[in-house]
mmJSON file of the N, C-alpha and C atoms, coordinates in Angstrom:
{"data_MODEL":{"atom_site":{
"group_PDB":["ATOM","ATOM","ATOM","ATOM","ATOM","ATOM","ATOM","ATOM","ATOM","ATOM","ATOM","ATOM","ATOM","ATOM","ATOM","ATOM","ATOM","ATOM","ATOM","ATOM","ATOM","ATOM","ATOM","ATOM","ATOM","ATOM","ATOM","ATOM","ATOM","ATOM","ATOM","ATOM","ATOM","ATOM","ATOM","ATOM","ATOM","ATOM","ATOM","ATOM","ATOM","ATOM","ATOM","ATOM","ATOM","ATOM","ATOM","ATOM","ATOM","ATOM","ATOM","ATOM","ATOM","ATOM","ATOM","ATOM","ATOM","ATOM","ATOM","ATOM","ATOM","ATOM","ATOM","ATOM","ATOM","ATOM","ATOM","ATOM","ATOM","ATOM","ATOM","ATOM","ATOM","ATOM","ATOM","ATOM","ATOM","ATOM","ATOM","ATOM","ATOM","ATOM","ATOM","ATOM","ATOM","ATOM","ATOM","ATOM","ATOM","ATOM","ATOM","ATOM","ATOM","ATOM","ATOM","ATOM","ATOM","ATOM","ATOM","ATOM","ATOM","ATOM","ATOM","ATOM","ATOM","ATOM","ATOM","ATOM","ATOM","ATOM","ATOM","ATOM","ATOM","ATOM","ATOM","ATOM","ATOM","ATOM","ATOM","ATOM","ATOM","ATOM","ATOM","ATOM","ATOM","ATOM","ATOM","ATOM","ATOM","ATOM","ATOM","ATOM","ATOM","ATOM","ATOM","ATOM","ATOM","ATOM","ATOM","ATOM","ATOM","ATOM","ATOM","ATOM","ATOM","ATOM","ATOM","ATOM","ATOM","ATOM","ATOM","ATOM","ATOM","ATOM","ATOM","ATOM","ATOM","ATOM","ATOM","ATOM","ATOM","ATOM","ATOM","ATOM","ATOM","ATOM","ATOM","ATOM","ATOM","ATOM","ATOM","ATOM","ATOM","ATOM","ATOM","ATOM","ATOM","ATOM","ATOM","ATOM","ATOM","ATOM","ATOM","ATOM","ATOM","ATOM","ATOM","ATOM","ATOM"],
"id":[1,2,3,4,5,6,7,8,9,10,11,12,13,14,15,16,17,18,19,20,21,22,23,24,25,26,27,28,29,30,31,32,33,34,35,36,37,38,39,40,41,42,43,44,45,46,47,48,49,50,51,52,53,54,55,56,57,58,59,60,61,62,63,64,65,66,67,68,69,70,71,72,73,74,75,76,77,78,79,80,81,82,83,84,85,86,87,88,89,90,91,92,93,94,95,96,97,98,99,100,101,102,103,104,105,106,107,108,109,110,111,112,113,114,115,116,117,118,119,120,121,122,123,124,125,126,127,128,129,130,131,132,133,134,135,136,137,138,139,140,141,142,143,144,145,146,147,148,149,150,151,152,153,154,155,156,157,158,159,160,161,162,163,164,165,166,167,168,169,170,171,172,173,174,175,176,177,178,179,180,181,182,183,184,185,186,187,188,189],
"type_symbol":["N","C","C","N","C","C","N","C","C","N","C","C","N","C","C","N","C","C","N","C","C","N","C","C","N","C","C","N","C","C","N","C","C","N","C","C","N","C","C","N","C","C","N","C","C","N","C","C","N","C","C","N","C","C","N","C","C","N","C","C","N","C","C","N","C","C","N","C","C","N","C","C","N","C","C","N","C","C","N","C","C","N","C","C","N","C","C","N","C","C","N","C","C","N","C","C","N","C","C","N","C","C","N","C","C","N","C","C","N","C","C","N","C","C","N","C","C","N","C","C","N","C","C","N","C","C","N","C","C","N","C","C","N","C","C","N","C","C","N","C","C","N","C","C","N","C","C","N","C","C","N","C","C","N","C","C","N","C","C","N","C","C","N","C","C","N","C","C","N","C","C","N","C","C","N","C","C","N","C","C","N","C","C","N","C","C","N","C","C"],
"label_atom_id":["N","CA","C","N","CA","C","N","CA","C","N","CA","C","N","CA","C","N","CA","C","N","CA","C","N","CA","C","N","CA","C","N","CA","C","N","CA","C","N","CA","C","N","CA","C","N","CA","C","N","CA","C","N","CA","C","N","CA","C","N","CA","C","N","CA","C","N","CA","C","N","CA","C","N","CA","C","N","CA","C","N","CA","C","N","CA","C","N","CA","C","N","CA","C","N","CA","C","N","CA","C","N","CA","C","N","CA","C","N","CA","C","N","CA","C","N","CA","C","N","CA","C","N","CA","C","N","CA","C","N","CA","C","N","CA","C","N","CA","C","N","CA","C","N","CA","C","N","CA","C","N","CA","C","N","CA","C","N","CA","C","N","CA","C","N","CA","C","N","CA","C","N","CA","C","N","CA","C","N","CA","C","N","CA","C","N","CA","C","N","CA","C","N","CA","C","N","CA","C","N","CA","C","N","CA","C","N","CA","C","N","CA","C","N","CA","C","N","CA","C"],
"label_alt_id":[null,null,null,null,null,null,null,null,null,null,null,null,null,null,null,null,null,null,null,null,null,null,null,null,null,null,null,null,null,null,null,null,null,null,null,null,null,null,null,null,null,null,null,null,null,null,null,null,null,null,null,null,null,null,null,null,null,null,null,null,null,null,null,null,null,null,null,null,null,null,null,null,null,null,null,null,null,null,null,null,null,null,null,null,null,null,null,null,null,null,null,null,null,null,null,null,null,null,null,null,null,null,null,null,null,null,null,null,null,null,null,null,null,null,null,null,null,null,null,null,null,null,null,null,null,null,null,null,null,null,null,null,null,null,null,null,null,null,null,null,null,null,null,null,null,null,null,null,null,null,null,null,null,null,null,null,null,null,null,null,null,null,null,null,null,null,null,null,null,null,null,null,null,null,null,null,null,null,null,null,null,null,null,null,null,null,null,null,null],
"label_comp_id":["MET","MET","MET","MET","MET","MET","MET","MET","MET","GLU","GLU","GLU","ASP","ASP","ASP","ARG","ARG","ARG","ASP","ASP","ASP","PHE","PHE","PHE","PHE","PHE","PHE","PRO","PRO","PRO","VAL","VAL","VAL","ALA","ALA","ALA","LEU","LEU","LEU","LYS","LYS","LYS","VAL","VAL","VAL","LEU","LEU","LEU","LYS","LYS","LYS","PRO","PRO","PRO","GLN","GLN","GLN","ASP","ASP","ASP","TRP","TRP","TRP","THR","THR","THR","GLU","GLU","GLU","ILE","ILE","ILE","ALA","ALA","ALA","SER","SER","SER","ALA","ALA","ALA","GLY","GLY","GLY","THR","THR","THR","SER","SER","SER","HIS","HIS","HIS","ASN","ASN","ASN","ASP","ASP","ASP","PRO","PRO","PRO","LEU","LEU","LEU","PHE","PHE","PHE","SER","SER","SER","GLU","GLU","GLU","PHE","PHE","PHE","ALA","ALA","ALA","GLU","GLU","GLU","GLU","GLU","GLU","ARG","ARG","ARG","PHE","PHE","PHE","ASP","ASP","ASP","ALA","ALA","ALA","LEU","LEU","LEU","ARG","ARG","ARG","ALA","ALA","ALA","HIS","HIS","HIS","ILE","ILE","ILE","LEU","LEU","LEU","ARG","ARG","ARG","LEU","LEU","LEU","GLU","GLU","GLU","GLN","GLN","GLN","GLU","GLU","GLU","ALA","ALA","ALA","ASP","ASP","ASP","ALA","ALA","ALA","GLU","GLU","GLU","ARG","ARG","ARG","LYS","LYS","LYS"],
"label_asym_id":["A","A","A","A","A","A","A","A","A","A","A","A","A","A","A","A","A","A","A","A","A","A","A","A","A","A","A","A","A","A","A","A","A","A","A","A","A","A","A","A","A","A","A","A","A","A","A","A","A","A","A","A","A","A","A","A","A","A","A","A","A","A","A","A","A","A","A","A","A","A","A","A","A","A","A","A","A","A","A","A","A","A","A","A","A","A","A","A","A","A","A","A","A","A","A","A","A","A","A","A","A","A","A","A","A","A","A","A","A","A","A","A","A","A","A","A","A","A","A","A","A","A","A","A","A","A","A","A","A","A","A","A","A","A","A","A","A","A","A","A","A","A","A","A","A","A","A","A","A","A","A","A","A","A","A","A","A","A","A","A","A","A","A","A","A","A","A","A","A","A","A","A","A","A","A","A","A","A","A","A","A","A","A","A","A","A","A","A","A"],
"label_entity_id":["1","1","1","1","1","1","1","1","1","1","1","1","1","1","1","1","1","1","1","1","1","1","1","1","1","1","1","1","1","1","1","1","1","1","1","1","1","1","1","1","1","1","1","1","1","1","1","1","1","1","1","1","1","1","1","1","1","1","1","1","1","1","1","1","1","1","1","1","1","1","1","1","1","1","1","1","1","1","1","1","1","1","1","1","1","1","1","1","1","1","1","1","1","1","1","1","1","1","1","1","1","1","1","1","1","1","1","1","1","1","1","1","1","1","1","1","1","1","1","1","1","1","1","1","1","1","1","1","1","1","1","1","1","1","1","1","1","1","1","1","1","1","1","1","1","1","1","1","1","1","1","1","1","1","1","1","1","1","1","1","1","1","1","1","1","1","1","1","1","1","1","1","1","1","1","1","1","1","1","1","1","1","1","1","1","1","1","1","1"],
"label_seq_id":[1,1,1,2,2,2,3,3,3,4,4,4,5,5,5,6,6,6,7,7,7,8,8,8,9,9,9,10,10,10,11,11,11,12,12,12,13,13,13,14,14,14,15,15,15,16,16,16,17,17,17,18,18,18,19,19,19,20,20,20,21,21,21,22,22,22,23,23,23,24,24,24,25,25,25,26,26,26,27,27,27,28,28,28,29,29,29,30,30,30,31,31,31,32,32,32,33,33,33,34,34,34,35,35,35,36,36,36,37,37,37,38,38,38,39,39,39,40,40,40,41,41,41,42,42,42,43,43,43,44,44,44,45,45,45,46,46,46,47,47,47,48,48,48,49,49,49,50,50,50,51,51,51,52,52,52,53,53,53,54,54,54,55,55,55,56,56,56,57,57,57,58,58,58,59,59,59,60,60,60,61,61,61,62,62,62,63,63,63],
"pdbx_PDB_ins_code":[null,null,null,null,null,null,null,null,null,null,null,null,null,null,null,null,null,null,null,null,null,null,null,null,null,null,null,null,null,null,null,null,null,null,null,null,null,null,null,null,null,null,null,null,null,null,null,null,null,null,null,null,null,null,null,null,null,null,null,null,null,null,null,null,null,null,null,null,null,null,null,null,null,null,null,null,null,null,null,null,null,null,null,null,null,null,null,null,null,null,null,null,null,null,null,null,null,null,null,null,null,null,null,null,null,null,null,null,null,null,null,null,null,null,null,null,null,null,null,null,null,null,null,null,null,null,null,null,null,null,null,null,null,null,null,null,null,null,null,null,null,null,null,null,null,null,null,null,null,null,null,null,null,null,null,null,null,null,null,null,null,null,null,null,null,null,null,null,null,null,null,null,null,null,null,null,null,null,null,null,null,null,null,null,null,null,null,null,null],
"Cartn_x":[-55.418,-56.688,-56.735,-57.865,-58.019,-58.178,-57.752,-57.819,-59.252,-60.226,-61.618,-62.033,-61.661,-62.015,-61.303,-60.078,-59.266,-59.617,-59.844,-59.983,-61.398,-62.001,-63.267,-64.462,-64.671,-65.888,-66.013,-64.94,-65.084,-65.515,-64.965,-65.353,-66.788,-67.149,-68.507,-69.524,-69.225,-70.139,-70.328,-69.297,-69.384,-70.144,-69.961,-70.466,-71.75,-72.035,-73.226,-74.478,-75.522,-76.818,-77.679,-78.76,-79.622,-80.106,-80.472,-80.936,-79.801,-78.545,-77.404,-77.294,-77.433,-77.35,-78.479,-79.661,-80.788,-80.494,-79.95,-79.611,-78.52,-77.526,-76.44,-76.99,-77.844,-78.422,-79.259,-80.056,-80.901,-80.068,-79.005,-78.13,-77.402,-77.054,-76.33,-77.18,-78.488,-79.347,-80.128,-79.957,-80.764,-80.184,-78.96,-78.327,-78.467,-78.661,-78.762,-77.368,-77.25,-75.988,-75.724,-74.595,-74.322,-74.174,-73.855,-73.732,-75.069,-76.151,-77.469,-78.356,-77.742,-78.511,-78.944,-79.89,-80.363,-79.222,-78.384,-77.248,-76.276,-75.972,-75.049,-75.638,-76.924,-77.568,-77.439,-77.621,-77.491,-76.061,-75.087,-73.678,-73.357,-73.851,-73.6,-74.286,-75.479,-76.164,-75.359,-74.831,-74.02,-72.742,-72.111,-70.899,-71.199,-72.299,-72.712,-72.944,-73.627,-73.895,-72.591,-71.654,-70.361,-69.592,-69.578,-68.887,-69.523,-70.843,-71.52,-71.195,-71.106,-70.717,-69.304,-68.393,-67.016,-66.964,-67.757,-67.807,-68.338,-69.376,-69.944,-68.939,-68.206,-67.195,-66.065,-65.651,-64.596,-65.062,-66.315,-66.866,-66.91,-67.291,-67.368,-65.984,-64.962,-63.602,-63.054,-63.514,-63.036,-63.616,-64.736,-65.413,-64.861],
"Cartn_y":[14.797,14.71,13.374,12.724,11.422,11.6,10.589,10.625,10.87,10.253,10.433,11.902,12.515,13.917,14.837,14.503,15.345,15.154,13.877,13.576,13.197,12.272,11.707,12.628,13.06,13.816,15.138,15.92,17.156,16.897,15.865,15.533,15.021,14.174,13.637,14.764,15.74,16.868,17.657,17.71,18.456,17.699,16.381,15.646,14.853,14.476,13.665,14.526,14.008,14.695,14.218,14.96,14.553,13.109,12.647,11.259,10.264,10.66,9.797,9.625,10.735,10.676,9.837,9.924,9.111,7.634,7.304,5.906,5.405,6.222,5.843,5.6,6.493,6.356,5.093,4.789,3.591,2.321,2.34,1.162,0.918,1.987,1.861,1.364,1.507,1.097,-0.181,-0.75,-1.916,-3.229,-3.205,-4.444,-4.579,-5.795,-6.059,-6.128,-5.703,-5.767,-7.229,-7.791,-9.209,-9.519,-8.523,-8.78,-9.016,-8.605,-8.754,-9.704,-10.594,-11.569,-12.71,-13.501,-14.646,-15.64,-15.848,-16.763,-16.285,-14.996,-14.461,-14.603,-14.353,-14.49,-15.92,-16.905,-18.305,-18.602,-18.087,-18.316,-17.631,-16.395,-15.698,-16.414,-16.947,-17.701,-18.933,-19.637,-20.828,-20.441,-19.358,-18.897,-18.481,-17.769,-17.343,-18.565,-19.57,-20.793,-21.501,-21.549,-22.187,-21.457,-20.146,-19.349,-19.562,-19.591,-19.836,-21.213,-22.231,-23.575,-23.56,-22.876,-22.795,-22.105,-21.069,-20.357,-21.261,-22.024,-22.944,-24.015,-24.546,-25.565,-24.985,-23.754,-23.119,-22.885,-22.459,-22.264,-23.581,-24.66,-25.975,-26.435,-26.154,-26.575,-25.775,-24.532,-23.674,-24.094,-24.805,-25.181,-26.447],
"Cartn_z":[-76.194,-76.9,-77.645,-77.561,-78.215,-79.725,-80.45,-81.912,-82.394,-81.729,-82.148,-82.028,-80.906,-80.683,-81.674,-81.987,-82.862,-84.331,-84.748,-86.172,-86.603,-85.899,-86.364,-86.148,-84.92,-84.601,-85.36,-85.503,-86.29,-87.737,-88.355,-89.731,-89.763,-88.804,-88.758,-88.614,-87.775,-87.599,-88.887,-89.71,-90.97,-92.052,-92.128,-93.291,-93.057,-91.826,-91.591,-91.525,-92.123,-92.164,-90.991,-90.666,-89.535,-89.636,-90.844,-90.962,-90.684,-90.974,-90.649,-89.133,-88.401,-86.943,-86.36,-86.948,-86.493,-86.691,-87.849,-88.134,-87.197,-86.962,-86.053,-84.648,-84.19,-82.843,-82.72,-83.735,-83.645,-83.749,-84.53,-84.636,-83.32,-82.638,-81.376,-80.236,-80.318,-79.215,-79.506,-80.687,-81.042,-80.535,-80.039,-79.58,-78.077,-77.65,-76.221,-75.621,-74.4,-73.688,-73.314,-73.752,-73.476,-71.991,-71.178,-69.75,-69.075,-69.732,-69.13,-69.927,-70.678,-71.448,-70.531,-71.008,-70.22,-69.995,-71.02,-70.914,-69.836,-69.832,-68.831,-67.435,-67.291,-65.98,-65.468,-66.352,-65.942,-65.488,-66.234,-65.861,-64.54,-64.342,-63.089,-61.931,-62.151,-61.107,-60.716,-61.714,-61.442,-60.695,-61.101,-60.428,-58.99,-58.788,-57.455,-56.559,-57.079,-56.309,-55.957,-56.886,-56.644,-55.546,-55.601,-54.584,-53.22,-53.157,-51.883,-51.319,-52.206,-51.754,-51.179,-51.873,-51.382,-50.021,-49.854,-48.583,-47.472,-47.769,-46.775,-46.411,-47.377,-47.105,-46.248,-46.562,-45.773,-44.341,-44.172,-42.828,-42.066,-42.736,-42.074,-41.645,-42.431,-42.074,-40.904,-40.745,-39.644,-38.307,-38.296,-37.042,-36.465],
"occupancy":[1.0,1.0,1.0,1.0,1.0,1.0,1.0,1.0,1.0,1.0,1.0,1.0,1.0,1.0,1.0,1.0,1.0,1.0,1.0,1.0,1.0,1.0,1.0,1.0,1.0,1.0,1.0,1.0,1.0,1.0,1.0,1.0,1.0,1.0,1.0,1.0,1.0,1.0,1.0,1.0,1.0,1.0,1.0,1.0,1.0,1.0,1.0,1.0,1.0,1.0,1.0,1.0,1.0,1.0,1.0,1.0,1.0,1.0,1.0,1.0,1.0,1.0,1.0,1.0,1.0,1.0,1.0,1.0,1.0,1.0,1.0,1.0,1.0,1.0,1.0,1.0,1.0,1.0,1.0,1.0,1.0,1.0,1.0,1.0,1.0,1.0,1.0,1.0,1.0,1.0,1.0,1.0,1.0,1.0,1.0,1.0,1.0,1.0,1.0,1.0,1.0,1.0,1.0,1.0,1.0,1.0,1.0,1.0,1.0,1.0,1.0,1.0,1.0,1.0,1.0,1.0,1.0,1.0,1.0,1.0,1.0,1.0,1.0,1.0,1.0,1.0,1.0,1.0,1.0,1.0,1.0,1.0,1.0,1.0,1.0,1.0,1.0,1.0,1.0,1.0,1.0,1.0,1.0,1.0,1.0,1.0,1.0,1.0,1.0,1.0,1.0,1.0,1.0,1.0,1.0,1.0,1.0,1.0,1.0,1.0,1.0,1.0,1.0,1.0,1.0,1.0,1.0,1.0,1.0,1.0,1.0,1.0,1.0,1.0,1.0,1.0,1.0,1.0,1.0,1.0,1.0,1.0,1.0,1.0,1.0,1.0,1.0,1.0,1.0],
"B_iso_or_equiv":[0.0,0.0,0.0,0.0,0.0,0.0,0.0,0.0,0.0,0.0,0.0,0.0,0.0,0.0,0.0,0.0,0.0,0.0,0.0,0.0,0.0,0.0,0.0,0.0,0.0,0.0,0.0,0.0,0.0,0.0,0.0,0.0,0.0,0.0,0.0,0.0,0.0,0.0,0.0,0.0,0.0,0.0,0.0,0.0,0.0,0.0,0.0,0.0,0.0,0.0,0.0,0.0,0.0,0.0,0.0,0.0,0.0,0.0,0.0,0.0,0.0,0.0,0.0,0.0,0.0,0.0,0.0,0.0,0.0,0.0,0.0,0.0,0.0,0.0,0.0,0.0,0.0,0.0,0.0,0.0,0.0,0.0,0.0,0.0,0.0,0.0,0.0,0.0,0.0,0.0,0.0,0.0,0.0,0.0,0.0,0.0,0.0,0.0,0.0,0.0,0.0,0.0,0.0,0.0,0.0,0.0,0.0,0.0,0.0,0.0,0.0,0.0,0.0,0.0,0.0,0.0,0.0,0.0,0.0,0.0,0.0,0.0,0.0,0.0,0.0,0.0,0.0,0.0,0.0,0.0,0.0,0.0,0.0,0.0,0.0,0.0,0.0,0.0,0.0,0.0,0.0,0.0,0.0,0.0,0.0,0.0,0.0,0.0,0.0,0.0,0.0,0.0,0.0,0.0,0.0,0.0,0.0,0.0,0.0,0.0,0.0,0.0,0.0,0.0,0.0,0.0,0.0,0.0,0.0,0.0,0.0,0.0,0.0,0.0,0.0,0.0,0.0,0.0,0.0,0.0,0.0,0.0,0.0,0.0,0.0,0.0,0.0,0.0,0.0],
"pdbx_formal_charge":[null,null,null,null,null,null,null,null,null,null,null,null,null,null,null,null,null,null,null,null,null,null,null,null,null,null,null,null,null,null,null,null,null,null,null,null,null,null,null,null,null,null,null,null,null,null,null,null,null,null,null,null,null,null,null,null,null,null,null,null,null,null,null,null,null,null,null,null,null,null,null,null,null,null,null,null,null,null,null,null,null,null,null,null,null,null,null,null,null,null,null,null,null,null,null,null,null,null,null,null,null,null,null,null,null,null,null,null,null,null,null,null,null,null,null,null,null,null,null,null,null,null,null,null,null,null,null,null,null,null,null,null,null,null,null,null,null,null,null,null,null,null,null,null,null,null,null,null,null,null,null,null,null,null,null,null,null,null,null,null,null,null,null,null,null,null,null,null,null,null,null,null,null,null,null,null,null,null,null,null,null,null,null,null,null,null,null,null,null],
"auth_seq_id":[1,1,1,2,2,2,3,3,3,4,4,4,5,5,5,6,6,6,7,7,7,8,8,8,9,9,9,10,10,10,11,11,11,12,12,12,13,13,13,14,14,14,15,15,15,16,16,16,17,17,17,18,18,18,19,19,19,20,20,20,21,21,21,22,22,22,23,23,23,24,24,24,25,25,25,26,26,26,27,27,27,28,28,28,29,29,29,30,30,30,31,31,31,32,32,32,33,33,33,34,34,34,35,35,35,36,36,36,37,37,37,38,38,38,39,39,39,40,40,40,41,41,41,42,42,42,43,43,43,44,44,44,45,45,45,46,46,46,47,47,47,48,48,48,49,49,49,50,50,50,51,51,51,52,52,52,53,53,53,54,54,54,55,55,55,56,56,56,57,57,57,58,58,58,59,59,59,60,60,60,61,61,61,62,62,62,63,63,63],
"auth_comp_id":["MET","MET","MET","MET","MET","MET","MET","MET","MET","GLU","GLU","GLU","ASP","ASP","ASP","ARG","ARG","ARG","ASP","ASP","ASP","PHE","PHE","PHE","PHE","PHE","PHE","PRO","PRO","PRO","VAL","VAL","VAL","ALA","ALA","ALA","LEU","LEU","LEU","LYS","LYS","LYS","VAL","VAL","VAL","LEU","LEU","LEU","LYS","LYS","LYS","PRO","PRO","PRO","GLN","GLN","GLN","ASP","ASP","ASP","TRP","TRP","TRP","THR","THR","THR","GLU","GLU","GLU","ILE","ILE","ILE","ALA","ALA","ALA","SER","SER","SER","ALA","ALA","ALA","GLY","GLY","GLY","THR","THR","THR","SER","SER","SER","HIS","HIS","HIS","ASN","ASN","ASN","ASP","ASP","ASP","PRO","PRO","PRO","LEU","LEU","LEU","PHE","PHE","PHE","SER","SER","SER","GLU","GLU","GLU","PHE","PHE","PHE","ALA","ALA","ALA","GLU","GLU","GLU","GLU","GLU","GLU","ARG","ARG","ARG","PHE","PHE","PHE","ASP","ASP","ASP","ALA","ALA","ALA","LEU","LEU","LEU","ARG","ARG","ARG","ALA","ALA","ALA","HIS","HIS","HIS","ILE","ILE","ILE","LEU","LEU","LEU","ARG","ARG","ARG","LEU","LEU","LEU","GLU","GLU","GLU","GLN","GLN","GLN","GLU","GLU","GLU","ALA","ALA","ALA","ASP","ASP","ASP","ALA","ALA","ALA","GLU","GLU","GLU","ARG","ARG","ARG","LYS","LYS","LYS"],
"auth_asym_id":["A","A","A","A","A","A","A","A","A","A","A","A","A","A","A","A","A","A","A","A","A","A","A","A","A","A","A","A","A","A","A","A","A","A","A","A","A","A","A","A","A","A","A","A","A","A","A","A","A","A","A","A","A","A","A","A","A","A","A","A","A","A","A","A","A","A","A","A","A","A","A","A","A","A","A","A","A","A","A","A","A","A","A","A","A","A","A","A","A","A","A","A","A","A","A","A","A","A","A","A","A","A","A","A","A","A","A","A","A","A","A","A","A","A","A","A","A","A","A","A","A","A","A","A","A","A","A","A","A","A","A","A","A","A","A","A","A","A","A","A","A","A","A","A","A","A","A","A","A","A","A","A","A","A","A","A","A","A","A","A","A","A","A","A","A","A","A","A","A","A","A","A","A","A","A","A","A","A","A","A","A","A","A","A","A","A","A","A","A"],
"auth_atom_id":["N","CA","C","N","CA","C","N","CA","C","N","CA","C","N","CA","C","N","CA","C","N","CA","C","N","CA","C","N","CA","C","N","CA","C","N","CA","C","N","CA","C","N","CA","C","N","CA","C","N","CA","C","N","CA","C","N","CA","C","N","CA","C","N","CA","C","N","CA","C","N","CA","C","N","CA","C","N","CA","C","N","CA","C","N","CA","C","N","CA","C","N","CA","C","N","CA","C","N","CA","C","N","CA","C","N","CA","C","N","CA","C","N","CA","C","N","CA","C","N","CA","C","N","CA","C","N","CA","C","N","CA","C","N","CA","C","N","CA","C","N","CA","C","N","CA","C","N","CA","C","N","CA","C","N","CA","C","N","CA","C","N","CA","C","N","CA","C","N","CA","C","N","CA","C","N","CA","C","N","CA","C","N","CA","C","N","CA","C","N","CA","C","N","CA","C","N","CA","C","N","CA","C","N","CA","C","N","CA","C","N","CA","C","N","CA","C","N","CA","C"],
"pdbx_PDB_model_num":[1,1,1,1,1,1,1,1,1,1,1,1,1,1,1,1,1,1,1,1,1,1,1,1,1,1,1,1,1,1,1,1,1,1,1,1,1,1,1,1,1,1,1,1,1,1,1,1,1,1,1,1,1,1,1,1,1,1,1,1,1,1,1,1,1,1,1,1,1,1,1,1,1,1,1,1,1,1,1,1,1,1,1,1,1,1,1,1,1,1,1,1,1,1,1,1,1,1,1,1,1,1,1,1,1,1,1,1,1,1,1,1,1,1,1,1,1,1,1,1,1,1,1,1,1,1,1,1,1,1,1,1,1,1,1,1,1,1,1,1,1,1,1,1,1,1,1,1,1,1,1,1,1,1,1,1,1,1,1,1,1,1,1,1,1,1,1,1,1,1,1,1,1,1,1,1,1,1,1,1,1,1,1,1,1,1,1,1,1]
}}}
């Protein structure tokens, strides 16, 4: 059993009020996922282009 399941969650269920859970839920969903940010998309696009170039160069060397 994980420490959170054994120690944290049972206490949280006893002491947190409904408005606490609402605040926790809204805080958890207000942040953007860094993997899907515009900056990450640009980096993934650049990486994808680099990999495709390497593949094309490897294909050209095989011929």
